[in-house]
N, C-alpha and C positions, 0 to 999 in steps of 0.2 A: 579503299581508294578515296582520296580527297577528305580523309578523316580530320585533317587539320582545320577544316572549315567549321567543325562542330565546337571548336574552342573559341569561336568568335561571337560577338554580340551585335545585334539581337539574335538570340539563339534560333528561334523558330524561322526567321528569314533565311539564315544560313543553312538550316536543316533542310528546308525545301529547295534551296538553291543547289545543295549537294545532290538531292534526288534528281533535279532537272538535268544536272550535268551528266547523269548516267543514262539519260534517255536520248537516243538519236532523234534529231528534229530538223533535218534540212528543210529548206523551203520547198513546198509542194509535196513533202513526204513527212507530214506531221502526225500520221496515224497513231504512233506509239504514245506521243505526249497527249493527244486527244483522248485516247483510251485511259491514260493515267488520270486525267482530270475528271472524267466521268466516274471512274471508280472512287476517286477522292471524295466527290460529292455524295455518292450513294453510301459510302462507308460512314458518312457523317449525317446522313438523312437530310441532306440539303436538296432543294429543288434544282434540277439540272436540265438543260435543253441543248441540243445540237441542231444547228440550222442546216439548210440544204448544201451550203458550201463547206461546212465543217467547223464553223465557229462554235465555241462552247460558252454557254451562259450559266453561271451558278448564282442562285439567289439565296440570301440569308436574311431572316427577319430581324427587325430592330431589337436591341436589347431593352430590358424593362425600363420604362420611363422615357424612351426615345422614339416611341411609335409615331409621334406626330411630326418628326423631322422630315425634311425633303429627302427623297430617294436619291442615292448616289451610285453611279456606275464607276467601277475601277476598271480601266482598260489597259491591256498589254497584249503583245503578240508572242506566239509560242515558237515561231521558227527562228532560225539563226543563220547568219552568214557562215559559210563553210570554206574557209581559207586556211591553207597550211604552208609552211616552208617547204621548198622543193625536196629537201632531204628528210622530211618527216614522213614516216609510214603511218597512215591513219585513214580509216574508212569511216566517214561521217555517218554512213547509214547503219553502222554496226557498233563502232567503238565509242566508249564513254570519253568525255573530255577529262584530261588529266591536269590537275592544278598544282600550283605551289605558291607559297607566300614569300614576297620579296619586298622588304623595307616598307611595309604598310599597304602593299597592293596584292591582290589576288591575280595571278597570271596563269595562262595555260602553257603546256609544254609543246611548243611548235605549231599550235593551231590557234584559231580564234577561240575566245573564251565562251562567248555566247551570253555574256552579261547583258548584252543588247539582244533581246529584252528579257533574258532569263531572270534577272534580279527583280524586274517588275512583276513577273509571274509569281516569283517566290514571295514577294511582299503581299500580293493579293491572297495567296494560299495561306500564309501565316495569319492573316486577318480572318479568313473564312474558318480557320481551324480553332481560333481563340474563343474562350468562353469568359474572359475577364476584361474585354475591351469594349467600352461604351460606343455605340454607333446607332444611327437610324437605319432604315431599310437600305440594304446594299445589294448590288448585283455586280458580279465580276465577269466582264466580257473578255474572253481569250480568243483573239483573231488569228487566222492562219495566213501564211504566205505574204507577210508584210514586206519582206526584203526583196522579192523578185517580181511582184506584180500587184501588191495590195489586194489580192484576190478576196481575202476575208472581208475587208472593209467595203470593197466594191459590191460584194454579194450580200451585205447586211441589208435586211429589209425593215422598212418602217414598222413599228409595233413590236419588234423583238425586245427592245429595251423599254422599261417603264420609268427610268430615272429622268430627272430634269437637269441634273448636274453630272458632268463627266470629268474624272480625274485620269488623265493619260499618264501612265507610269513609264514612259519611254524616252525621257530626256537624259542627258549625259553630263550635266554640269550642276553639281550641288550649289545652291545659292542663286541659281538662275531660274526664273519662272517664265515659261514660254506661253505666249498668248496668241501666236500666229505662226504660220510656216509657209514655205514656198510650195508651189505646185510644180509638177514635173511630167516629163514624158521621155520616151526613148526613140531614137532614130537608128535604124539598121540599114546597112548598105551591103549589097551583094555584087562583088566584082568578078566577072568571069575571067578565066585565064586559059591560055593555050599551053599544053605540055610539050616539051621538046626533049630530045636526047641530050645527054651530057657530052660536051665536046672533049676531045682528047687533050692531054697535057694540062689538065686542071687538077687541083687538089681540093678536097672537101674540108670545110672548116665550120664549126659551130661557134657562133659568137653570142655571148650571153650578158645581159644586164641583170643584176641581182642586188639584193641587200637594201633596196629602197624602203622607205618608211610606209608608203601607201596611205591608207586611211579612207575615211568616209568621203564620198564624192561630193557631198554637200557641205557637211560641217567642217571638213578639212581643206576645202578647195582653195582657200585664200591663205594657206600657210606656207606657200613657197616650195612645196614638195615636188620632186621630179616625177614625171610620168614615164615609165619604162618604154612604152610604145613610142613616145616622142623621141627619147634619146636614141633608141636603136635605129629608128627610121632616119633621124638626122644624120647619123653616121653613114648609113647606106646611101642616102641621097648624095652626100658629099663625095663618097669614094667609088661609087659604082662605075662611073666612066673612067676615072683615073686608073683604076685597077682592073677594068674590064670584068667586073664581077657578074656572076650568074646567081640567081636566087632559086632555091628549091622550096623553102618553107619560111614563113614568118609567123611566130606564135607569141602573143603577148597579152597579159591581163586575163581575168576570168569573169569578174562580176560587173554588171552594169552600174552598180552603185559603189564601186570601190576604185580608187586611183590605182592604176596598174603598177605593181611592185616588181614584176619580173617579166622579161621578154627575151626571146632568142630567135636567131635566124640561122638556117643552114644554107651556106653559100659555097660557090665554086670560085677558086682563085687560080689564075694562070700560074704554072710552075715557076716561070721566070720573074714573077712579081710577088711570090708567096712571102718571102722573108721581109720585104719592105712593107707588105700589107700588115703583117703581125706587129711591126713597129708602130703602124698607124693606129691599131687597136689600143696599144699601150699609151700612145700619145693622147687619144681621146679619153681614156680612163682618167688621165691627169687633168684634162680640160674639164670633164664633168665633175670631178672631185673639187676642183677649184671653184667652179660655178655654184656648186651646192654644198660647200664645206660646212655650212651650219645645219641645213635641214636634212642632209643625206650623208651622215658621217660613215655609214657602212657601205656606201656605194661601191659596186664592183663591175668592171667591164672586162670579161675574160674570153679566151678562145681555147678550143681544143680540136685536134685533128679527129676526124671521124671517117667511116667508110663512105664511099660515094653513094648518094641517094639514087633512086630509080630514074628521076627526071628533074628537069628545071622548068621554070615558066619562061615564056618568051621575053625578049628584051623589051618589047613594047609594053607588055603587061607589067613587067618590073617597074618601068618608068611611070606608068599610070598609077600604080600602087604607091610608090614613094612620093610622087607629087601630091596625091590626094591626102596621104597621111601627114605630109608636111603642112599642107594648106589647111587641113581640118583644125578648127579652133579648139583649144583646150584651156580650161581655167576660168578665172573671173572675167566676165564680159562687162558688167556695169556694177557700180556700188550705189546703194540707196541715196537719194537726195534728201530723204526725210529722216532716216535713222543713221546716226553716226557709226561708221565702221561696220555697216551691215551689208553683206553681199546681196545684191538684188537679183542678178542673173549670171548663170555660169553654164558651162558645158564640160563633159568629161569624155575623153577618148578612152573608152573602157577596155575594149578587147579587139584583137585581130586574130582570126582563126582561119586556117585552110580546111575546108570541108568539101569533100568530093571534088567537083570541078569549079567551086566558087571560093572566093575569099570573103568571109563574113566579118564585117566591121560593126561593132556595137558602140553606140554613143548614148549619153544621157544628158538631157537639158533640164535646168531648174530655173524658176523665177517666181518672185512674189507679185510680179505684174504680168498678167496673162498675155498682153500684146507683145511684151518683150520675150516671153517664152516662145511665142510663135516666131518672132524675128530671129532669135538665135537658132531655132530649129531650121528655118529657111536657109540660114547661113551654112549650116552643116549639109543640108540637102543639096544646095547649089554646088558645093565643092565636089560631092560625089557624082552629081550629074555631069560635071565637066570630065570626070573619069569614066563616063559611060556606064556607071553602076546603076543597078536597080535599088531604089530606096523605099523604105516604109517607116512611117511614124505611128507610134501607138496612140491610143486615145488619151492616155495620160490621166492625171488626177488633179483635182482642184487644190488651190492653196486654202489656207485658213486665215480669214480676215480678222484682225483683233477687234474685240468688242470693248469700247471704252467705258461702257456702263456695266461691266461684268461684276456680279455680286461675289462669285467665287474667287475672282482675281483679287478684289479688295480684301476679302476675308483671309486669303492665303498670305498676302503681303503682311497684313497686321499680325497674324499668328507667327509668321517667320520672324518678324522683328522682335516680338515679345519673347519667343523661345530662345533666340540666339543673340539678342542685343546687337543685331546688325541688319541693315536694310538689304533685302534681296534685289537683284537686278531683274527688271521685267522687260522682256524683249521678244521679238520674233526670231525664228531660226531658219537658216537656209537649207535645212534638210526637210524631207517630206515626213509629215506625221499623219496618222490616220484620222486625226481630228478634222481635217478638211473634208474628207469623204463622209465621216460620221455626221458632221454638221450639215452636210448637204442632204443627208437622209432624215435628219432630225432637226429641222429649223427651230431655232430658239434654245437649243441645248447650250447650257452655260458650261464652258470648258476651260481647263488649264492643264498644262503639262509640266511635270517636274520629275526629278530622279536623283540618284547618287552620281558621283563622278566616275565616268568611264573614259579612258583615253585609248586611242588607237583602234577604235571600233572598225570592224570589217577587215581587220588584218591580224596576223599572228602576234602582233604587239599589243593586242587588246588587253587592258588591265582595269581592274575595279578597285577603287580606293576604299579601304576597309572602314575608316572612320566616317566617311561620307554616307555609308549605308545606315549607320545609327541615326544620323541627322535626318536622312530621308524618311526613315521609319517613324521617328519622333514627330516630324512634320505631318506625315500622313495621319497618324492617330489624333493629333491635335485638331486637324481640320475636321475629321469625322466627328469628334466630340462637340465641335462648335457649329456644325451645320445648322442653319436656321430652320424654323418650323415652317410647315406648309402655310400659305396665306389663307 
């Protein structure tokens, strides 16, 4: 399986990426990849450590003549976002990721690829495995649970790393060098609801939004993509009274850090309004396709008859839910006044789930300005307070403030320009990187983040550009070769 990857260059990077694709590694369930890393190190007689939370650190001595160079940490995370198309049968805890090559890109068959950050892990392993690449003392830090809680970075203790320079291998745009990132936190709301019996003379219908692009809730939030939760709720809010609708279930989105791609509702429609209601669904499909004709070419809004569910929620709770979801902000809140075209603050209406006697709504806020992050969080909380919901905001994670005097940034910029005869773009990113937390634990750590080109991260459209992997690898090796000596 995935043998076609072994025809690609650089061979060792793709070789280890192929290995990684065969190892299940959902967030919070990284045991198998952790075991793989430890065995990898022991088989090569490399120093290896696992900390209390499960992070793995592998150290490799400098090659001959490079012993006096500054120590460098290569950092990547081992977990992956587990998203799949609704018609794809795949168990992320057991099944390997299946790939194919399409016009210069590596893609997965109906699931996320896991190049975020499997390709960073693969590059680190290729370097640790090599005996013909010059470098100073290096240590590779493989963190756990980056995607759902940054648990590994939060649990990292001072003193675990010996390096003074950190190369984060978790960026997704070749040619862009990242020197800062947004901080973030999640806000959850629990809305209670009362169950009622289904009235007579009603038909049960399942309405479904699907085919959306989705994507990363930070990096893709400004690209005009639709949120399935928002579209479905907009329709229900508009039609519930006109058609005297009753709601049994609303289910949309899955991950806090992904834009919702699919959502469905199970509703009850009066028999005498049923036909006209179905026409309304078709009408709104055309409305949505017109509004998102560029960013959502595969958008679908469909319906199907189903058996009647066991119960519905009360009309009052239906109204509270749809009002809250309509009012809940989603998308870009503010753009930076200092960096052109840079998103400063955003929020994502990530998921809506019926669980037991509660409706659980998950949102995620990001900002490179701490006070603005608090402000947009308060905005979300206030909406759900009006709906009499219980809310909770996580502790969140800090942003990474750019260092204008960074030695590693200057070095990387100059090397990139020399290698590729093109100036890289140096900027901050509106996604969360572990650099913020690592820098908090290791003040003075000189950091930069770069990587190959990955599109559609956090969705089954995730794809990895083949030619960019070679450039990513060449840049990494050139940086390590030119790392300055200890003062």
